[in-house]
C-alpha positions, 0 to 999 in steps of 0.5 A: 239677767236680761229679759228675753223678748217674746216671739210673736204668738202667731207667725204671719206671711210678709207680702210684697204688696196689696196685689200679692194678697189679692192674688193669694186670695184668688189662688185659695179660691181655686183649691178643690172644695173651696167656694169663697176665700177672704185674705185680711192683710195689714201693713203688708202682713196677713192677719186672717184667712177666711175660707168657705168650703164644701164638706168633701175635704177635712178642715185640717187638709184645707188648712194644709192646702192653704199653707202649701199654697203660701209656701209655693207662692211666697216661700213662707209658712203660715201659722194654722191659727190664722186660717179659719174654715167654715164648711157648708153642706151642698144643700146650703151652697146650692141656693147661693151664687154658684151652681151645684150639681144635682145629677148626671144621667147617661143613656145609650141608644145603639151607637149613640149616647145622650148625656143630661146634666142637671144643676141647681142655681139660686133655687132653680134647676137647669138641665143641659143635654149633649148627644154624640157617639157612644165612645169611651173617648168622647164620654168626658167631653159629652158630659162637659158639653151637657154641663155648659148647656145647663149653664147657658140656660141661666146666663146672658145671651151675649156670653158664649161658652165652649169646651176647648179640651176635657181630659182625665189624666192621672197625676201622681196616684190619682185621676184628675178631671181637667177642663179648659173652657173658652168664654167670649163676652163683648169680643173679649176671649178668655181661656179658663181652666178648672179641675177636680179629683175623681172620687168615686164617679168620674162623670161628677168630677168632669162636671165639677171641673167645668164648674170650677173653671167658670165659678168666678165668672158666673155670678156676673153672667147670671141673668136676674 
């Protein structure tokens, strides 16, 4: 009887080129809860995917997110065994290279509202405040502005940040905070977008959406 060839133990994604692996790695980094990602590819095939994430999502769901992303980008399945997930608590990540939310405080004074956002970044706490009309339609934007003001405390002065838009629409059955941030450095203008699911507190989701838009740029912008 002829001997049957054994299939590969783990199926892998075939990529068109090195840039596809780089693009895939960047897209994984934009999945909610993911702090960093590394895609290891060899001879046009993905061998390993390493993901550093927060604990706000189950590891199995993160793996499914990576698999769904591969299907959407390449139309190819990834075996779950090539994906490794490492999850750290917010307290561990807060001392790293990206800011973490400490708290959001809102104060009403008649027709005026004041929002203060505090972020922890590399062991320091930065506070930003924004004021405006006490209108529900303006609440998300005020929180976003306060978040940017906190970020400005720690970045180079030659980098300018502004909120282009801040919305909290319903996608499917869930609310999602979506932030568009404009970053200008050395006469170069970039439009960045970030998002975060609203879990229990909409204000915290707004802060996370703004940080999601900026996270990949912030390590290069932070002052020493």
